[in-house]
C-alpha positions in Angstrom: 42.0 10.0 14.0 41.0 7.2 11.7 39.5 5.5 14.7 37.5 8.6 15.6 36.1 8.8 12.0 35.0 5.2 12.1 33.1 5.7 15.4 31.6 8.9 14.1 30.4 7.2 11.0 28.9 4.4 13.0 27.0 6.9 15.2 25.6 8.6 12.1 24.6 5.2 10.7 22.8 4.1 13.8 21.0 7.4 14.1 19.7 7.0 10.5 18.5 3.5 11.3 16.8 4.8 14.5 14.8 7.3 12.4 13.6 4.5 10.1 12.5 2.2 13.0 10.7 5.1 14.7 8.9 5.9 11.5 8.0 2.3 11.0 6.7 2.1 14.5 4.4 5.0 14.0 3.1 3.6 10.7 2.4 0.2 12.3 0.6 1.9 15.2 -1.7 3.7 12.8 -2.4 0.6 10.8 -3.0 -1.5 13.9 -5.6 1.0 15.3 -7.6 0.9 12.0 -7.4 -2.9 11.7 -8.3 -3.4 15.4 -11.4 -1.3 14.9 -12.5 -3.5 12.0 -11.6 -6.7 13.8 -13.7 -5.7 16.9 -16.7 -5.0 14.6 -16.3 -8.4 12.9 -16.1 -10.5 16.1 -19.7 -10.0 17.4 -21.2 -10.2 13.9 -19.4 -13.6 13.4 -20.6 -14.8 16.8 -24.2 -13.8 16.3 -24.3 -15.3 12.8 -23.0 -18.6 14.2 -25.6 -18.7 16.9 -28.4 -18.0 14.5 -27.3 -20.9 12.2 -26.9 -23.2 15.2 -30.5 -22.4 16.2 -31.8 -23.0 12.7 -30.0 -26.4 12.3 -31.9 -27.9 15.2 -34.9 -28.4 13.0 -33.4 -29.3 9.6 -31.7 -32.3 8.1 -27.9 -31.8 8.0 -27.5 -34.2 5.1 -29.0 -31.5 2.9 -26.0 -29.3 3.3 -22.6 -30.5 1.8 -20.6 -28.0 3.9 -21.8 -29.7 7.0 -21.0 -33.2 5.8 -18.5 -34.9 8.1 -16.4 -37.5 6.3 -13.6 -39.8 7.4 -10.5 -37.5 7.3 -8.1 -39.1 4.9 -6.7 -35.8 3.5 -6.6 -32.3 5.0 -6.1 -28.7 3.7 -4.4 -26.1 5.8 -4.9 -22.4 5.3 -1.8 -20.7 6.7 -2.3 -16.9 7.3 1.1 -15.2 7.5 2.4 -11.8 6.3 4.0 -10.5 3.2 6.8 -8.8 5.1 9.1 -9.5 8.0 10.5 -7.1 10.7 7.7 -8.2 13.0 9.6 -10.1 15.6 8.6 -13.8 15.9 5.1 -13.2 14.3 5.8 -15.3 11.2 8.2 -17.7 12.7 5.9 -19.0 15.5 3.0 -19.3 13.1 4.9 -21.2 10.4 6.5 -23.6 13.0 3.0 -24.4 14.4 1.6 -25.0 11.0 4.5 -27.2 9.9 4.4 -29.3 13.1 0.6 -29.9 12.6 1.1 -30.8 8.9 4.0 -33.2 9.6 2.0 -34.8 12.4 -0.9 -35.6 10.1 1.3 -36.4 7.1 3.0 -34.1 4.6 1.9 -36.2 1.7 -1.7 -36.1 2.8 -2.0 -32.3 3.1 -2.8 -29.5 0.7 -1.8 -25.9 1.7 -3.4 -22.6 0.9 -0.8 -19.9 1.6 -1.8 -16.4 2.6 1.1 -14.0 2.6 4.5 -14.2 0.9 6.2 -15.6 4.0 3.9 -18.5 4.1 4.2 -19.2 0.3 8.0 -19.0 0.3 8.4 -21.1 3.4 6.3 -24.1 2.2 7.3 -23.8 -1.5 11.0 -24.1 -0.6 10.4 -27.2 1.5 8.4 -28.9 -1.2 5.0 -29.0 0.4 1.9 -29.3 -1.7 0.9 -25.6 -2.1 -2.4 -25.6 -3.9 -2.9 -21.8 -4.1 -1.4 -18.6 -2.6 -2.7 -15.1 -2.1 -0.2 -12.2 -1.7 0.0 -8.4 -2.0 -3.5 -7.5 -0.9 -3.0 -6.5 2.8 -2.7 -2.7 2.2 -6.0 -2.7 0.2 -7.7 -5.5 2.0 -11.5 -5.6 1.6 -14.3 -8.1 2.2 -14.0 -9.2 -1.5 -10.6 -10.5 -0.7 -12.0 -12.8 2.0 -14.7 -14.0 -0.5 -12.1 -14.7 -3.1 -10.1 -16.9 -0.8 -13.2 -18.5 0.7 -14.4 -19.5 -2.8 -11.1 -21.3 -3.5 -11.1 -23.1 -0.2 -14.8 -24.1 -0.3 -14.5 -25.4 -3.9 -11.6 -27.6 -2.8 -13.7 -29.1 -0.1 -16.9 -29.5 -2.1 -15.0 -31.3 -4.9 -13.9 -33.8 -2.2 -10.2 -33.2 -2.7 -9.9 -32.9 1.1 -12.1 -34.0 4.0 -11.2 -31.2 6.4 -10.0 -27.7 6.2 -8.0 -26.1 9.1 -6.9 -22.4 9.4 -3.7 -21.5 11.3 -3.6 -17.8 12.1 -2.6 -15.3 14.8 -5.4 -14.3 17.2 -5.1 -10.7 18.5 -5.3 -10.7 22.3 -3.8 -7.2 23.0 -1.0 -4.9 21.7 1.8 -6.9 23.3 0.4 -10.4 23.0 -0.9 -12.5 20.0 -1.7 -16.2 20.1 -1.2 -18.7 17.3 -4.5 -20.6 16.8 -5.5 -23.6 14.7 -9.3 -23.8 14.0 -11.3 -26.1 11.8 -13.1 -24.2 9.1 -14.7 -27.1 7.2 -16.9 -29.1 7.6 -18.8 -26.6 9.6 -19.9 -27.5 13.1 -22.1 -25.5 15.5 -23.0 -25.6 19.2 -26.7 -26.6 19.4 -26.7 -26.7 23.2 -27.9 -23.1 23.6 -31.6 -22.8 24.3 -33.7 -20.1 22.7 -36.3 -18.8 25.0 -38.4 -16.9 22.4 -40.5 -18.2 19.6 -39.5 -17.0 16.2 -41.3 -17.1 12.8 -39.0 -17.5 9.8 -39.8 -16.4 6.3 -38.7 -18.0 4.0 -38.2 -21.5 5.4 -35.3 -22.5 7.7 -33.7 -24.6 5.0 -33.6 -21.6 2.6 -32.2 -19.3 5.3 -29.4 -21.8 6.2 -28.6 -22.2 2.5 -28.1 -18.4 2.3 -26.4 -17.9 5.7 -23.8 -20.7 5.5 -21.8 -19.2 2.6 -22.0 -15.8 4.3 -20.8 -17.3 7.5 -17.8 -18.8 5.8 -16.9 -15.5 4.2 -17.2 -13.7 7.5 -15.0 -16.3 9.2 -12.3 -15.9 6.6 -12.7 -12.1 6.9 -12.2 -12.4 10.6 -9.1 -14.6 10.2 -7.5 -12.0 7.9 -8.4 -9.1 10.3 -7.1 -10.9 13.3 -3.8 -11.7 11.5 -3.3 -8.2 10.2 -4.0 -6.6 13.5 -1.6 -9.0 15.2 1.1 -8.4 12.5 0.9 -4.6 13.0 1.0 -5.0 16.8 4.1 -7.3 16.6 5.8 -4.9 14.1 5.1 -1.9 16.3 6.6 -3.6 19.4 9.5 -4.9 17.4 10.3 -1.4 16.0 9.9 0.1 19.4 12.5 -2.3 20.8 14.8 -1.6 17.8 14.5 2.1 18.5 15.4 1.7 22.1 18.3 -0.6 21.3 19.6 2.0 18.8 19.4 4.7 21.5 21.5 2.5 23.8 24.0 1.8 21.0 24.3 5.6 20.3 25.1 6.2 24.0 27.8 3.5 24.1 29.3 4.7 20.8 29.3 8.3 22.0 31.1 7.3 25.2 33.6 5.3 23.2 34.1 8.3 20.9 34.7 10.7 23.8 37.2 8.2 25.3 39.0 7.9 22.0 39.1 11.6 21.5 40.4 12.2 25.0 43.1 9.6 24.4 44.1 11.2 21.1 44.3 14.7 22.7 46.4 13.3 25.6 48.7 11.6 23.2 49.2 14.9 21.2 49.9 16.9 24.3 52.5 14.4 25.5 54.1 14.5 22.0 54.2 18.3 22.2 55.6 18.4 25.7 58.2 15.7 24.8 59.2 17.6 21.7 59.6 20.9 23.7 61.7 19.2 26.3 63.9 17.6 23.6 64.5 21.1 22.1 65.3 22.5 25.5 
């Protein structure tokens, strides 16, 4: 009977875990839907803003804007956008491996790292990388001000010529079941000037003043987009991971129930044989 008790306790434990994974899946699905809506709103805004700046730059001197200044890349900064928590499959692992490979390829000693998320901070701190700054515990109440705060820190690092290039490594949201780890250059800014504008436009104030206003906004929007893409990808990965865990728990419950029934049947058969044997001995 002790064996039956152990199996019964295991079934009870797995059922409790299944309830937790099912609840986590539902929470992740709700968060993903909300973050996906915000992300889809940010994408066209970022694209149109980039196209506007590219059009304006065709008639101004690039040397007037430090954030467009391309220098010989002797030192880089990486902004690694991970999560605060795990239980999201390979979401954090794939991202951190890609970031680490790129950093090691360029040179660990020539790289500064801005860590977004506890997983990123803990990973690179334990491995003695040069972590300049880290940002954690903001995802649940993430607002545009968060992106501006991170953006100010990164921009200041670049403008002070501590690094010559800034690269962002993040998860790009393709769909619910697929996310892609991307590495994009954030600074210095570069725009596609090949697009032709077929309409004449009058600008007030001047193009230089407009660019001076739009470039910081563009950087903040880009950082906001990176955060939204990463958060939507995290929730999608967690939802899928918890769905798999719930399915695996159901399979485990079936196997344990079958094992329990077999053990109980064996115990009943043993008891009946003992009773019959005892009766025959008395006879």
